[in-house]
C-alpha positions as CSV (number, residue, x, y, z in Angstrom):
1,X,110.4,16.2,47.3
2,X,110.2,12.3,48.6
3,X,113.4,10.8,49.3
4,X,115.0,9.2,46.2
5,X,112.2,11.0,43.9
6,X,114.2,11.8,41.4
7,X,116.5,9.7,39.7
8,X,120.2,10.6,38.4
9,X,121.4,11.3,35.1
10,X,125.0,9.6,34.4
11,X,127.6,11.0,32.2
12,X,128.9,9.5,29.0
13,X,130.0,6.0,29.6
14,X,133.0,6.8,28.1
15,X,134.0,3.8,26.1
16,X,133.8,2.3,22.8
17,X,130.5,0.5,22.0
18,X,131.2,-3.1,21.9
19,X,134.1,-3.1,23.6
20,X,134.1,-5.2,27.0
21,X,134.3,-1.9,29.4
22,X,131.3,-0.7,27.3
23,X,129.5,-3.9,27.7
24,X,130.5,-4.0,31.3
25,X,129.2,-0.6,32.0
26,X,125.8,-1.0,30.3
27,X,125.3,-4.2,32.5
28,X,126.3,-2.1,35.5
29,X,123.7,0.9,34.5
30,X,121.0,-1.4,34.3
31,X,121.7,-3.2,37.6
32,X,121.6,0.3,38.8
33,X,118.1,1.0,37.3
34,X,116.6,-2.3,38.7
35,X,118.0,-1.4,42.3
36,X,116.1,2.3,41.5
37,X,113.2,0.3,40.7
38,X,113.0,-1.7,43.4
39,X,113.3,1.0,45.8
40,X,110.5,2.8,44.2
41,X,108.2,0.0,44.2
42,X,108.5,-0.5,48.0
43,X,107.9,3.0,48.7
44,X,104.7,2.5,46.5
45,X,104.0,-1.2,47.9
46,X,104.2,-2.6,44.3
47,X,106.1,-5.6,43.0
48,X,108.7,-5.0,41.0
49,X,108.1,-7.8,38.8
50,X,105.0,-5.7,37.6
51,X,107.5,-2.8,35.9
52,X,108.7,-3.4,32.6
53,X,111.7,-1.5,31.5
54,X,112.1,-0.5,27.8
55,X,115.6,0.8,27.0
56,X,115.5,4.0,24.6
57,X,118.1,3.1,22.3
58,X,117.3,5.9,19.9
59,X,120.4,8.0,18.8
60,X,122.7,5.1,20.2
61,X,124.6,2.6,17.9
62,X,123.5,-1.1,17.4
63,X,126.4,-2.1,19.9
64,X,123.8,-0.3,22.8
65,X,121.3,-3.1,22.0
66,X,123.4,-5.7,21.5
67,X,125.0,-4.6,25.0
68,X,121.6,-4.3,26.8
69,X,120.3,-7.4,25.4
70,X,123.5,-9.5,26.9
71,X,122.6,-8.1,30.2
72,X,118.8,-9.3,30.2
73,X,116.8,-6.7,28.5
74,X,114.6,-7.6,25.7
75,X,112.5,-4.4,25.1
76,X,113.8,-1.3,23.3
77,X,112.5,2.0,22.0
78,X,113.4,4.1,18.6
79,X,111.9,7.4,17.7
80,X,112.7,7.2,14.1
81,X,111.3,4.7,11.6
82,X,114.2,5.0,9.4
83,X,116.6,5.1,12.0
84,X,115.2,1.9,13.6
85,X,115.2,0.3,10.0
86,X,118.8,1.1,9.4
87,X,119.9,-0.2,13.0
88,X,117.7,-3.1,13.1
89,X,118.7,-4.4,9.9
90,X,122.5,-4.2,10.9
91,X,121.9,-6.2,14.1
92,X,123.5,-9.7,14.3
93,X,122.0,-13.2,14.3
94,X,120.6,-14.9,17.9
95,X,119.1,-11.9,19.5
96,X,115.7,-14.0,20.0
97,X,113.1,-12.2,21.7
98,X,114.1,-9.1,20.9
99,X,111.0,-6.6,20.9
100,X,111.0,-3.0,19.6
101,X,108.4,0.2,20.2
102,X,108.3,3.3,18.4
103,X,108.4,5.9,20.7
104,X,108.6,9.2,18.2
105,X,105.9,10.8,16.4
106,X,104.8,9.1,13.4
107,X,103.6,10.6,10.4
108,X,100.7,9.0,8.5
109,X,103.2,8.4,5.4
110,X,105.4,6.1,7.5
111,X,102.9,4.1,8.8
112,X,103.4,1.0,6.5
113,X,106.9,0.9,7.7
114,X,106.3,1.2,11.0
115,X,103.7,-1.8,11.2
116,X,106.4,-3.9,9.5
117,X,109.1,-2.9,12.2
118,X,107.6,-2.3,15.5
119,X,105.8,-4.7,17.7
120,X,104.0,-1.6,19.3
121,X,103.5,2.1,18.3
122,X,103.4,4.4,21.4
123,X,102.8,7.8,19.9
124,X,99.3,7.2,18.3
125,X,98.0,10.8,18.5
126,X,95.0,11.2,16.1
127,X,92.2,9.6,14.7
128,X,93.7,9.8,11.2
129,X,96.8,7.9,12.1
130,X,94.5,5.2,13.7
131,X,92.7,4.8,10.4
132,X,96.1,4.5,8.8
133,X,97.6,2.1,10.8
134,X,94.5,-0.1,10.5
135,X,94.4,-0.2,7.0
136,X,98.3,-1.1,7.0
137,X,98.3,-3.8,9.6
138,X,95.3,-5.4,7.8
139,X,97.2,-5.2,4.6
140,X,100.1,-7.1,6.4
141,X,98.0,-9.5,7.9
142,X,99.2,-8.2,11.3
143,X,97.6,-7.2,14.6
144,X,99.3,-4.2,15.5
145,X,99.7,-3.0,19.3
146,X,99.2,0.4,19.8
147,X,99.4,3.1,22.7
148,X,97.7,6.4,22.9
149,X,99.7,9.2,23.5
150,X,98.1,11.4,26.0
151,X,99.5,15.4,26.2
152,X,99.8,16.2,29.9
153,X,102.5,18.7,30.1
154,X,105.6,18.5,28.1
155,X,104.8,21.5,25.8
156,X,107.3,20.1,22.8
157,X,105.7,17.0,22.6
158,X,102.6,15.6,20.6
159,X,99.5,14.0,21.9
160,X,95.8,13.9,22.2
161,X,94.9,17.2,23.9
162,X,92.1,16.3,25.8
163,X,90.4,12.8,27.4
164,X,87.5,13.5,24.9
165,X,89.8,13.2,21.8
166,X,91.5,10.2,23.4
167,X,88.3,8.6,23.9
168,X,86.9,8.8,20.5
169,X,90.4,7.6,18.9
170,X,90.0,4.6,21.3
171,X,86.3,3.8,20.3
172,X,87.7,3.9,16.6
173,X,90.5,1.6,17.3
174,X,88.1,-1.0,19.1
175,X,86.6,-1.0,15.7
176,X,89.2,-2.3,13.7
177,X,90.4,-6.1,13.9
178,X,93.8,-5.2,12.6
179,X,94.4,-3.1,15.8
180,X,95.2,-3.9,19.6
181,X,94.9,-0.9,22.0
182,X,96.9,-1.7,24.9
183,X,96.7,1.4,26.7
184,X,98.2,4.8,27.1
185,X,101.6,6.7,26.9
186,X,102.8,10.2,28.3
187,X,105.7,12.7,28.8
188,X,105.8,14.6,32.0
189,X,107.4,18.0,31.7
190,X,110.8,18.2,32.1
191,X,111.3,19.9,35.4
192,X,112.7,19.5,39.0
193,X,109.1,20.4,40.1
194,X,108.1,17.1,41.6
195,X,104.3,18.4,41.8
196,X,103.8,19.0,38.0
197,X,105.5,15.6,37.2
198,X,103.0,13.8,39.4
199,X,100.2,15.9,38.0
200,X,101.1,14.7,34.8
201,X,101.2,11.2,35.6
202,X,98.0,11.3,37.8
203,X,96.2,12.6,34.7
204,X,97.4,10.2,32.7
205,X,96.8,7.3,35.2
206,X,93.2,8.4,35.8
207,X,92.5,8.4,32.2
208,X,94.0,4.9,31.8
209,X,91.9,3.8,34.6
210,X,88.8,5.2,33.2
211,X,88.9,4.1,29.7
212,X,89.8,0.7,30.9
213,X,87.0,0.5,33.1
214,X,84.5,2.0,30.6
215,X,85.5,0.0,27.7
216,X,87.3,-2.9,29.0
217,X,89.7,-3.6,26.2
218,X,91.1,-7.4,26.5
219,X,95.1,-5.9,26.3
220,X,94.2,-2.9,28.2
221,X,97.5,-3.2,30.5
222,X,100.2,-0.8,29.8
223,X,100.7,2.7,31.2
224,X,104.0,4.0,29.8
225,X,105.4,6.6,31.8
226,X,108.7,7.6,33.4
227,X,112.2,8.0,31.7
228,X,115.8,8.3,33.3
229,X,114.8,11.8,35.8
230,X,111.7,11.0,36.6
231,X,110.8,7.1,36.7
232,X,110.5,6.5,40.5
233,X,107.8,8.9,40.5
234,X,106.1,7.2,37.7
235,X,106.2,3.8,39.5
236,X,104.6,5.4,42.4
237,X,102.0,6.8,40.4
238,X,101.2,3.6,38.8
239,X,103.3,3.4,35.8
240,X,103.6,-0.4,34.6
241,X,106.6,0.2,31.7
242,X,109.4,2.9,32.0
243,X,111.2,4.5,29.1
244,X,114.9,4.3,30.3
245,X,117.6,5.9,28.1
246,X,120.3,8.0,29.7
247,X,120.7,5.8,33.0
248,X,121.3,2.9,30.5
249,X,123.4,4.3,28.0
250,X,124.9,7.4,29.1
251,X,124.3,11.0,27.7
252,X,123.8,10.9,23.9
253,X,124.6,13.6,21.3
254,X,121.2,14.5,19.8
255,X,121.6,15.2,15.6
């Protein structure tokens, strides 16, 4: 395993959300993540400013978003439409530039709400969903950013099973004026096996480059790979967007 390859998993912050100690802890965690990104970028020979950090705020209270926003983050990710709707509706005013992506599996019957709530839907995993999102975005007069999820190793997760299905979905999406295909997303298997993690990321990066070169979508620039436990490897394999939750907010209680 290369030095610094796998990121640590911090424990609970141990402070009441919204309190000064909580806000300070989130800010310190974000700074530690930025330092980890800088080290990984140095190893990979990549400029750290080319890497976006998305704070995964799922299962965390609205105070988590407010604390990370105060520390300079503007990009957040939620897994469930209903949770995001409730949480975003309760946020205070003044969070200019706040952007939220949907990360979790999206059922077609929730596409309308998703289009209204999220600037980008990262978990597009079927041609049926492409069609539904295009219809709903058109009805809202919106151009919806989307990422296609490629299944590369995490058995419990969804996503396109192979590159041929993925290519058909991209071709379909490019035919809709209401959709803007921006790239790919994947989840590596949760393991300490660096080879398995790298294989997952490399497969997605290869598909990202291949599809971008053959179809040249104008906004094809986002490769969403890497979370708290594996983001340094994702950077080394070409990720442009990292989805970081635990390293920022501490361990969560999953319902």
